[in-house]
Every structure is written in C-alpha cells, then in structure tokens.
C-alpha positions as CSV (number, residue, x, y, z in Angstrom):
1,M,-41.2,73.9,12.2
2,A,-38.5,74.0,14.9
3,L,-39.3,73.8,18.6
4,L,-38.2,77.4,19.3
5,Q,-40.7,78.7,16.8
6,M,-43.5,76.7,18.5
7,I,-42.5,77.9,21.9
8,N,-42.6,81.5,20.8
9,A,-46.1,81.0,19.2
10,V,-47.4,79.7,22.5
11,R,-45.6,82.5,24.5
12,G,-47.2,85.0,22.2
13,K,-50.7,83.6,22.9
14,L,-49.9,83.8,26.6
15,R,-48.8,87.5,26.1
16,E,-45.3,86.6,27.1
17,E,-42.1,88.0,25.5
18,R,-40.5,85.9,22.7
19,I,-37.1,84.3,23.3
20,D,-34.1,83.6,21.2
21,L,-32.6,80.7,23.1
22,I,-33.9,77.9,25.3
23,S,-32.5,78.1,28.8
24,A,-32.8,75.5,31.5
25,D,-33.3,78.3,34.0
26,D,-36.4,79.5,32.2
27,Q,-39.1,77.7,34.0
28,L,-42.0,79.0,31.8
29,T,-40.2,77.7,28.7
30,E,-39.6,74.3,30.2
31,E,-43.3,74.0,31.1
32,I,-44.3,75.1,27.5
33,I,-42.0,72.4,26.1
34,G,-43.7,69.8,28.2
35,L,-47.2,71.1,27.1
36,L,-46.1,71.1,23.4
37,N,-44.9,67.4,23.7
38,D,-48.2,66.5,25.4
39,A,-50.2,68.3,22.8
40,G,-48.1,66.6,20.0
41,S,-48.8,63.2,21.4
42,A,-52.5,63.9,21.6
43,V,-52.8,65.2,18.1
44,L,-50.3,63.0,16.2
45,E,-51.0,59.7,18.0
46,G,-54.7,60.3,18.4
47,N,-55.5,60.4,14.7
48,D,-54.5,58.4,11.5
49,W,-52.6,60.9,9.4
50,D,-51.6,60.1,5.8
51,F,-48.3,62.2,6.2
52,D,-47.2,59.7,8.9
53,I,-47.0,56.8,6.4
54,H,-43.5,56.5,5.0
55,H,-42.2,54.0,2.4
56,D,-38.5,54.5,2.8
57,G,-37.7,51.8,5.3
58,R,-34.8,49.5,4.5
59,L,-33.7,46.2,6.1
60,F,-30.4,44.3,5.5
61,Y,-29.7,40.7,6.5
62,P,-26.0,39.8,5.9
63,T,-24.8,36.5,4.5
64,S,-24.0,33.7,7.0
65,Q,-20.3,33.2,7.8
66,S,-18.5,29.9,8.7
67,G,-15.3,28.4,10.1
68,T,-13.8,25.0,10.7
69,Y,-12.7,25.2,14.4
70,L,-13.1,27.1,17.6
71,G,-10.5,27.9,20.2
72,F,-10.6,29.1,23.8
73,V,-8.1,30.2,26.3
74,A,-7.9,27.3,28.9
75,Q,-8.5,23.6,29.1
76,K,-12.1,22.5,29.5
77,L,-13.5,26.0,30.1
78,P,-16.9,26.7,28.6
79,L,-17.3,29.1,25.7
80,N,-18.7,32.1,27.6
81,A,-18.2,35.8,27.9
82,S,-14.4,35.7,28.1
83,A,-13.5,32.6,26.2
84,A,-15.2,32.3,22.8
85,R,-12.9,32.8,19.8
86,L,-14.0,31.8,16.3
87,F,-11.3,31.2,13.7
88,Y,-12.0,31.5,10.0
89,S,-11.8,28.6,7.7
90,A,-9.4,28.9,4.7
91,D,-12.3,29.7,2.3
92,A,-14.3,32.0,4.7
93,G,-13.1,35.2,3.0
94,S,-12.9,38.2,5.3
95,G,-15.2,36.6,7.9
96,E,-17.5,39.7,7.9
97,V,-20.8,39.1,9.7
98,F,-22.0,42.7,9.0
99,E,-21.9,44.6,5.8
100,D,-19.0,47.1,5.7
101,D,-19.3,49.5,2.8
102,D,-18.9,53.3,3.1
103,A,-21.1,53.9,0.1
104,I,-24.1,52.2,1.6
105,D,-24.1,54.0,5.0
106,L,-26.3,51.5,6.7
107,A,-27.5,53.7,9.6
108,G,-28.4,56.5,7.2
109,F,-30.6,54.2,5.1
110,R,-32.5,52.8,8.2
111,C,-30.8,49.5,7.5
112,S,-29.8,46.9,10.1
113,G,-26.1,47.4,10.0
114,N,-26.0,48.5,13.6
115,R,-29.2,46.6,14.6
116,A,-28.6,43.0,13.6
117,R,-28.9,40.2,16.1
118,A,-26.3,37.6,15.3
119,R,-26.3,34.0,16.4
120,L,-23.6,31.3,16.7
121,L,-24.5,27.8,15.5
122,V,-22.3,24.7,16.0
123,T,-22.8,22.7,12.9
124,D,-20.6,19.6,13.7
125,S,-22.6,16.4,13.7
126,S,-21.4,15.5,17.1
127,K,-22.7,18.7,18.7
128,P,-26.3,19.8,19.4
129,N,-28.0,21.8,16.7
130,T,-28.6,24.8,19.0
131,S,-27.9,28.4,18.3
132,W,-26.5,30.9,20.9
133,I,-27.2,34.6,20.7
134,I,-24.0,36.6,20.2
135,T,-24.2,39.6,22.5
136,S,-21.0,41.3,21.2
137,I,-18.5,40.7,18.5
138,G,-15.1,42.0,17.5
139,K,-13.1,41.3,14.4
140,G,-9.4,40.4,14.5
141,A,-6.9,39.5,11.8
142,A,-7.8,35.8,11.8
143,Q,-10.7,35.4,14.2
144,L,-14.0,36.7,15.6
145,D,-14.0,37.4,19.3
146,V,-17.5,36.9,20.4
147,T,-19.6,36.9,23.6
148,I,-22.5,34.5,23.7
149,S,-25.6,34.5,25.8
150,G,-24.9,31.3,27.7
151,N,-22.2,28.8,28.5
152,F,-21.4,26.1,25.9
153,F,-19.3,23.2,27.2
154,V,-17.1,21.2,24.8
155,D,-16.3,17.7,26.1
156,G,-12.9,16.1,25.8
157,V,-11.0,19.1,24.6
158,G,-7.2,19.5,24.6
159,D,-5.2,22.4,26.0
160,S,-6.3,25.1,23.6
161,A,-8.8,24.1,20.9
162,A,-11.6,21.8,19.9
163,V,-12.1,21.1,16.2
164,F,-15.6,21.3,14.8
165,A,-17.6,23.4,12.4
166,W,-19.4,26.7,13.3
167,E,-21.5,29.2,11.6
168,T,-22.8,32.7,12.3
169,Y,-26.1,33.9,10.9
170,V,-28.5,36.9,11.1
171,N,-32.2,36.6,10.5
172,E,-33.4,39.1,13.1
173,V,-33.0,42.9,13.2
174,V,-34.3,45.6,15.6
175,L,-36.5,48.1,13.9
176,P,-35.7,51.8,14.4
177,S,-37.4,53.6,17.3
178,T,-39.2,55.9,14.8
179,V,-41.2,52.9,13.5
180,K,-44.7,52.7,15.1
181,D,-46.4,50.1,12.9
182,V,-45.1,48.2,9.9
183,L,-47.7,48.3,7.0
184,S,-46.0,46.2,4.3
185,V,-42.7,44.6,3.4
186,R,-41.3,44.3,-0.2
187,N,-38.7,42.1,-1.9
188,E,-37.8,43.1,-5.4
189,E,-37.2,39.6,-6.5
190,E,-39.9,37.5,-4.9
191,P,-43.1,38.3,-3.0
192,V,-43.0,37.8,0.8
193,R,-45.7,37.2,3.3
194,L,-46.0,39.5,6.3
195,E,-47.0,38.1,9.7
196,F,-47.4,39.9,13.1
197,V,-46.1,38.1,16.2
198,E,-47.5,39.0,19.6
199,R,-45.1,41.1,21.7
200,E,-44.8,38.5,24.5
201,M,-44.0,35.7,22.1
202,Q,-40.5,35.0,21.0
203,F,-39.6,34.2,17.4
204,D,-38.4,30.7,18.3
205,Q,-41.9,30.0,19.6
206,W,-43.3,30.9,16.2
207,V,-40.7,29.0,14.2
208,P,-39.2,26.5,16.7
209,R,-36.3,25.2,14.6
210,T,-35.3,28.1,12.3
211,T,-31.9,26.5,11.5
212,D,-33.6,23.6,9.7
213,S,-34.4,25.8,6.7
214,R,-32.0,27.9,4.5
215,G,-32.7,29.8,1.4
216,D,-31.5,32.5,-1.0
217,R,-34.8,34.4,-0.8
218,P,-37.1,35.1,2.2
219,E,-40.6,33.7,2.2
220,V,-42.1,35.1,5.4
221,V,-41.3,38.3,7.4
222,M,-42.5,38.4,11.0
223,V,-42.8,41.6,13.0
224,G,-43.2,41.7,16.8
225,G,-41.5,40.8,20.0
226,T,-38.8,42.8,21.8
227,I,-35.2,41.8,21.0
228,T,-31.7,43.3,21.6
229,S,-29.1,43.6,18.8
230,T,-25.5,42.4,18.8
231,A,-23.0,45.1,19.8
232,R,-19.8,45.5,17.8
233,T,-16.6,46.1,19.8
234,S,-13.7,48.3,18.5
235,S,-12.4,47.2,15.2
236,T,-10.6,49.0,12.5
237,A,-12.6,47.4,9.8
238,W,-15.9,48.8,11.2
239,D,-14.7,52.3,12.3
240,S,-16.1,53.8,9.0
241,I,-19.6,52.9,10.0
242,S,-19.3,53.3,13.8
243,N,-18.8,51.0,16.8
244,A,-22.4,50.7,17.6
245,N,-23.8,49.8,21.0
246,A,-26.5,47.2,21.4
247,V,-30.1,48.6,20.9
248,T,-33.4,47.1,22.1
249,G,-36.7,47.4,20.2
250,I,-39.3,45.7,18.1
251,G,-37.9,42.8,16.2
252,C,-38.3,41.9,12.5
253,T,-37.2,38.4,11.5
254,I,-37.2,36.5,8.1
255,W,-37.6,32.9,7.3
256,P,-35.8,30.9,6.0
257,I,-32.3,31.8,7.2
258,P,-30.6,33.7,4.3
259,N,-27.8,32.1,2.4
260,A,-27.1,35.4,0.6
261,D,-27.3,39.1,1.4
262,V,-31.0,40.1,1.7
263,H,-32.3,43.7,1.2
264,L,-35.9,44.4,2.0
265,G,-38.0,47.6,1.8
266,Y,-40.9,48.3,4.1
267,S,-43.6,50.9,4.6
268,Y,-44.4,52.0,8.2
269,R,-46.2,54.5,10.3
270,V,-43.9,57.0,12.1
271,Q,-43.5,57.2,15.8
272,H,-42.8,60.8,16.7
273,A,-40.3,61.5,19.4
274,D,-40.5,64.3,22.0
275,L,-38.8,67.6,21.2
276,S,-36.2,69.1,23.5
277,L,-33.6,71.2,21.5
278,A,-34.3,74.5,19.9
279,T,-33.8,73.0,16.4
280,D,-35.8,69.8,17.0
281,E,-38.9,69.3,14.8
282,W,-41.4,66.7,13.7
283,P,-40.3,65.8,10.2
284,G,-43.1,65.7,7.6
285,V,-45.8,67.2,9.9
286,P,-47.6,70.0,8.0
287,N,-47.8,73.5,9.4
288,D,-51.5,73.4,9.9
289,I,-51.1,70.4,12.2
290,I,-48.3,72.2,14.0
291,H,-50.6,75.2,14.5
292,A,-53.2,72.9,16.0
293,I,-50.7,71.5,18.4
294,E,-49.7,75.1,19.4
295,W,-53.3,75.9,20.1
296,L,-53.7,72.7,22.1
297,A,-50.6,73.5,24.2
298,Y,-52.1,77.0,24.8
299,Q,-55.3,75.3,25.9
300,F,-53.4,73.1,28.3
301,A,-51.7,76.2,29.7
302,L,-55.0,77.9,30.3
303,D,-56.4,74.8,32.0
304,S,-53.4,74.5,34.3
305,G,-52.1,76.6,37.1
306,M,-50.0,78.5,34.5
307,Q,-53.0,80.7,33.6
308,N,-56.3,79.7,35.0
309,D,-58.8,81.1,32.4
310,P,-61.6,78.6,31.6
311,E,-63.3,80.9,29.0
312,A,-60.2,81.4,27.0
313,A,-59.5,77.6,27.3
314,K,-62.9,76.9,25.7
315,R,-62.1,79.3,22.8
316,A,-58.7,77.6,22.3
317,E,-60.4,74.1,22.4
318,R,-62.8,75.2,19.5
319,Q,-59.7,76.4,17.5
320,V,-58.1,73.0,18.0
321,E,-61.2,71.0,17.0
322,K,-61.7,73.2,13.9
323,R,-58.1,72.9,12.7
324,I,-58.0,69.2,13.2
325,A,-61.3,68.6,11.5
326,R,-60.2,70.8,8.5
327,A,-56.9,68.8,8.3
328,L,-58.7,65.5,8.4
329,N,-61.1,66.6,5.6
330,K,-58.2,67.6,3.4
331,Q,-56.4,64.2,3.5
332,S,-57.6,61.2,1.6
333,R,-60.2,59.0,3.2
334,Q,-58.1,55.9,2.7
335,P,-54.5,56.9,3.4
336,N,-53.3,53.3,2.7
337,R,-54.7,53.4,-0.8
338,R,-53.8,55.5,-3.9
339,R,-55.7,56.5,-7.0
340,I,-54.6,56.2,-10.6
341,P,-56.2,57.7,-13.7
342,R,-58.0,55.5,-16.3
343,A,-58.3,56.3,-19.9
344,F,-61.4,58.3,-20.8
345,G,-62.6,55.9,-23.4
346,D,-62.5,52.9,-20.9
347,R,-65.1,54.5,-18.6
348,P,-68.5,52.6,-19.0
349,H,-70.6,55.5,-17.6
350,G,-70.4,58.6,-15.5
351,D,-70.2,62.3,-15.9
352,L,-69.3,63.0,-19.5
353,R,-67.8,66.4,-18.6
354,R,-65.0,64.8,-16.7
355,R,-62.0,63.8,-18.7
356,W,-60.7,61.1,-16.3
357,A,-62.3,58.4,-14.3
358,S,-60.3,56.7,-11.6
359,Q,-60.1,53.5,-9.8
360,T,-58.5,52.5,-6.5
361,I,-55.8,49.9,-6.0
362,S,-54.0,48.8,-2.9
363,A,-50.7,50.5,-2.2
364,P,-47.7,48.2,-2.1
C-alpha cells in the first residue's frame, strides 16, 4: 500500500479531508508522515515477522587480476592518491576487477558489483606482503588508475616506473541497506560456514593474514563490521552498469581469497526504510499489518498535541493490540522453519482421519 493511501486513512480517522498530492506546505500531512514512519518502526521492528524473511540475496566476488609492473608520474614519489597506475601484464586479459555484463545487472540482483571493496597487493618477493585498500578505480586502455588508502614507497626507482608484480583482489562486499540480519549463506557447489563478527572488530583482526590462503571455493563467510566499498570513476567499459559512488555499510567477507568468480546466495531479514514520497511503500508487508500501523499512527496523533483525546487514544490502542495479536497468530510459530508432507503410510501413529502427517526441517 502506497504512502498516500496510508495518509488518507489516517486523515479520515482524524475527520480531515483526503488529499490527492503530498505538499511540503501541508503541515498536517508532514506530521502524519512522521507518525506513520514512527508507527512503522514500532510495529515492523518490534516483532519477528515471517514476511520479513527473504531468500533472494545475491553476492558476487570477482576474480583477482594481476600485472607485471607499476608506474607512477615522477621519480621517487610514493604511490598515493595522484600517482598509482597499474599496467596490465600481457596475459591479464581485459584487466577487469568488477564484472561487466549487461545481462546480469548486478545492482538489480542485489549483487556486489557496485559494492565491492578492492585491494592492491604487491606480490614481488622483494616487497612486503601487505595489501592496500583501493578507494577508487578507473579503467584505461592499458592500465588501471587507482587511489589507495595510504602511501606506498618504492625504493631505488628510476624516472618513471618500478618493475614488480601486483595483484588486485576482492573478498569483501558491503551488504545493501535493506539487509537487517543475515540468516544463512549458500554456495551451490560446496557448503560454507557462516560466522558473525563483532561490529567494532575489523576482518583483518579475525583473519590476520588473509592473503596467505587462496582457493576456488569459499569455506567461511563472515558478516559484521562496517566497511566502505571502492568507487569506480568514469569509464566507458562500466557505463552500462553505472559509475557508482562508494557506499558504507555492514561488510560480508569470504575466506579464502577467491581465485575464480564466486556467486553466493543468502537469506536475510529486511530493514524497512522510512517513507517520504506518495508512491513509497513497504514491499511485502501485508495489508493487515499496514492497517495496524495506520491505527498506531492515529493513536500517536491522539496522544500528541495534534488532537488531545485520551479516550479515543485508548480505543485506538486496543485496535492496534488486537490487529497485531491476530497477525502474529496467523503466521507460523517458527518463521525460520518450514513443514513438508510425509507419506500417509509412513506415519507410526496419530489421527487416522488425517491424510498427511508432517515433520519440520531447518530451512536452508
């Protein structure tokens, strides 16, 4: 149900005229929008609803890319925001560090195409095995122009370039803002273990030397911590997806570092955003819950200075409690579990008038 319909439902309860458009000059409507968002947070976030569990999450971790030398613009300058330029090796292919495929539409599938956190690793034996976070990246005809998170000095260089091996890799992505909690992660080829990392702990504290391990299939997926993705600068090769800006949010990392493209599916609980436009809505929320939210917004209005009516507020509160209790009773007692039928003849005992017996199994 769209926001405009909810506004008119509350206005009707308040004995106010219905509206066709939302105007910033309409103070009453602006107050009702705030009350609806407050009521939505109270109802949706205050209960565990089975309709909030989605299984359509997708994550994409692209293959690592490599090159044989790295150049910069002036003698003995560090590789920093204005100087880092990675040239492809002869066998590095296109040098893509993000997937670029119109048919996949990464953003539409909740993948990590615009949310990947890329890193630069110098792999030459004479250099330290330390990775730098790439904060932005642009693709040229023969090189990647990158910005890294800190200065990296190369000793004894010539006028324009130092020869050694480099690699970019991605094993971290930022989850969409609509993800409240991750419930499970799936890999179609091999099982993976899901771990939760404390928000204040960085991934390199959990796995200190990630670069020591590489593999074609992930073994552990870790969720937690706040990270910022790598932003892509203007480049013709990526215009079909978009030139995304960096985003910050909950991180999801895999171990070991992938040697091949990795696609994962995950189940999650939805984080509902506030509504502001006339056509905004809370996807997947049933109408009976929307009606409970409308009644709660009406109760807030009666309790506030908008309409001070304690008796009517108590009646509205009873409506809210009744509607929420009815909705909770309608949904399954264990929303994370599902029931499957079992053949009638396999049932050892029970009501003979029932054709099916059922058993519970954990949802993937």
